[in-house]
N, C-alpha and C positions, 0 to 999 in steps of 0.2 A: 657369783664372785669371779669365777674363771672367765666368764664372758666380759666382765668389766676389765679384768686384767689383760685379756687379749685385745680389747678395744684400745687400750693405752699403747699398744705396739705401733699403732698408726702414727704416733707422734714423730718418730724419726723420719719415716718416709715422707710425711707431710712437710716437715721442716727442711729437709734436704732439697726440696724443689725451690726453696727461696734462695739458696746459696748463690747459684750462678747469676740470678737477676740482681741480687744485692751487690755482688762484686762488680758486675758490669756498670751499674749505676754509680757506684763509688768511684770507679776508675774514670768515668765520664765527668763526674763532679770535680775530682781532683785535678784533672787535666784541663778542663775548660771553664767550669763555673767558678771554681775557687780563685784561679789567677785573674779572671776578669771581674771578680768581686760582685757577681750577680746576686748571690745570697750566701749567707754564712753556713757553717757546718751544723749549727743547731737546727736550722730549717731543714737541711738535708736529712739528718737523722730522724727528726720528727716526722718528716714526710714518709720515710721508709716504714715507720711504725703505723701511722694512720692509714696508709694505703692498704695494709694487710688486715686491718680490723674488719672491714665488711666481708672479706673473703673468709676470715675465720668464723664469723657469725653464720655465714651461709653454709660453710662446711659443717659447723656444729648443728645447724638446723636439719640438714640432710641426714647427718649421722643420727640425730635424735629420732627421726621418724623411721629410719631403717634399723634401729637397734632397740629403742625403748619399747615400742608397741609389739614387734614380733616376739620379744621375750615375755610379754604379758605383765610387765611390772606395774602397769596402771591398775591392775585388778587388786594389788596388795593395798592400795590406798582407799578402797571402798569402805572397809570396816571402820576406818578412823575418819571418814568424811574429809579427806585431805587430798582428793584427786588433783585438783587444780594446783594447789600449793606445791605438792611434791613433784608433779609433772613439770611445773615451771622451774623448780630447783634443778632437776636433772637436765633440763634444756640449758640453763645457765652454766651448769657444770661442764657440759659438753662443748659449749661455745668457749668457755674459759680454758678448756683443755687445748683447743687449737690456738687460742691466744698465747698460752704458755709455750706451745711448740714454736710459734713465731718468735717469741721473746728469747727462748733458749738459743735458737740458731743465730739470731741477730746479735746476741751478746757474745757468742763464740766467734763470729766472723767480723765483728766491728773493728778489731785491732789486728787481725791476722791477714796476711797478704794472700796466701794460697788457699784455694777452695778445699783441697784434700785435708790440709791441716785443721781447718775449722770443722770439717765434717768428722774427723777423728776425735777432736775434743768434745764435740756435741754427742757423739756416740758413746764416749766414755761416761759422760755425765748422765746420759739417759740410762745406761746400763746400771749405774750406781743407784739411780732413783728406782728403777724397776726391781732390782734385787732386794732392796731393803724396805719395800713398802708394806711388808707384813703378809703378803699373799703366799709367796713361795716359802718363806721362812720368817718367823718372828724373832728378830735378833735380840740377844740378851748379852749381858756383860758389857765388854768394851764397845761392841758394835750397836748397842741400844741407842746411842745418840744418832746413828744414821737413820733409824726408824723415825725419830722425831724430826730429823732434818730433811727427809725426803718429801718433796711436794706431792708425790703420788700417794703417800700415806693419807693425806687430807682429801685428795681427789677420790680415791677408792672408798674411804670411810664415809664421805658424804653421799656418794652415789649409792652405796649399799644401804645406808640408813634411809635415804629417800625412796629407794626402790623396794626395800624389803621390810622396813621397820613397822612395828605395831600391827602385825598381821598374825592371824591364827594359823596353827599348823595341825594338820590331821594326818596321822600315820596310816599307811596302807596296811593290809592284813599281814604281810610278810615283814613289816618293819616293827611290829610289836614284840616285846620280850615277855615270855611267860614268867609270872612270879607266883610262888607258893608261899604264903606267910606262915610263920610259926604257929603252932597250935595255941589257941586262945587269943589270937590277934586277927583282926581283919586286915585286908590289903591296905586300906586307907591308914589305919593306925601304924602299920609296919613301914609304909613308904613315906609317910608324912614328913619326917625329918629330912629325908633325901630330896623330896620334891620341893620343899621350902628352900633348900640350899641350891639345887641344880636345875629345878624346873621339871617339866613333864606332866603327864596326866595318866590316870588309870582307866582301864575299861574292865568292868566286872564280867566274870564268866560264871555260869550256873554251878559248876562243880566246886566252888569255893576258892578257886585260884583267880588270878586276874592277869590282865595284859597291861604292860607298861610301855608308854611311848616316851622317849627321852626328851621330846621337845613339844611344848604346847604353844609357843609363839616364837616369832622370828627374832625377837629381842634376845632370846637365849643364844641363838646362833651368832648374833652380832656381838654379844658380850664375849663369846669365846674368841672373837677376832679383835677384842679390845676396841670396839666401836660403840659409841654412845649415841643413841638416836636423837637426843635433845641437843647435840652439838653439830647437827648437820649443816645449819646455816653458818655457824662459826667456822667450820672446816672449809666451806666454800670461800668465805672471806679470806682465810689464811692462804688458800690456794691461789686466789686472785692476787694477793700480795706478792707471791713468788714471781708472777709475771711482771708486776710493776718493779720489783727489785732487779730483775734481769734487765729491764730497760734502763734503769738508773745506772747499772754497771756498764751497759752499752754506751751511754753518753760519756761516762768517765773514761772508759777504755779508749774510745775513739779520740777524745780530747788528749789523753795522755800519750798515745802512741802515734797518732796520725795527723794531728793538727800542728802545723808549724808554730813554734813558739816565737816570741818577739825577736830574739837574737838570731833566729834562722831566717827571718823574713827579709824580702827585698825592701828597699826604701819605700816609705809611705808614698802613696800616689800623689798626695797633695804637695809633698816636697819635690817630687819629680816635676810636677807642673810648674812650681815656682821657679825652679832652676831653668826650665825651658823658656819661661818668659824672660828671665834675666839675660839669657843668651841672645834672645831676639832683640832686647833693648840695647845690648852692647854692640851689635853689628853696625847700626847706622853711625854710632860715634866713632868706630874704628875707621869707617869709610871717610 
């Protein structure tokens, strides 16, 4: 869980590398291409998005091999015979993670002139996502809506479900708790109500006592984090939607704040050409 949390810290450093290039390309477009009407602003914004997608997939692939296999998460899928499916899901999640980093930065910088201001806005939004994703603290009361609104909630939930779910847990010797049942009861009879509610398993000892392990499978751990294994694909789809929403806001913000509206534009090129032709026709008559 903590390694997944620390992996998400890469987002801001990755996204900030895009800022100077985006501002440079935007300045070039607004000074040269837009006045010359080579192409419209929709093409410019779309090109800024599509050019980053291959790099995000490449970054996600490198991060997948450098993070997923050294942690040994692929071993957890052997018991459920879902090695390929869960490995593919984690790869999609990591690629989508970098796509979301791109979308967040581009949304923040689309309408803002200065690079530092856009970086500060992105840093604030990133911090809010990180603090309320449920790893550091599960928010309750008023702030519970931030847990549901944070995109990292769905990222970390899906990664943990795919990496840890449906696996058996075996306690080491020092992790067992010694249990002595009341007289007239076996360990199984005594602990059955608790185990059926909270999970765990028993290990019998010859002297009549028993050893209790608080966790028998990883789904118990996931449940303590409010993560449902069966919703892993749904959470990935929701996380992907956050990136798409950022790009939609990016289009709207750029159109709203940086695209000249009709009343601000110079005269249409066709009208300028027609007036120039009229002037040419009038000159011979004047002579």
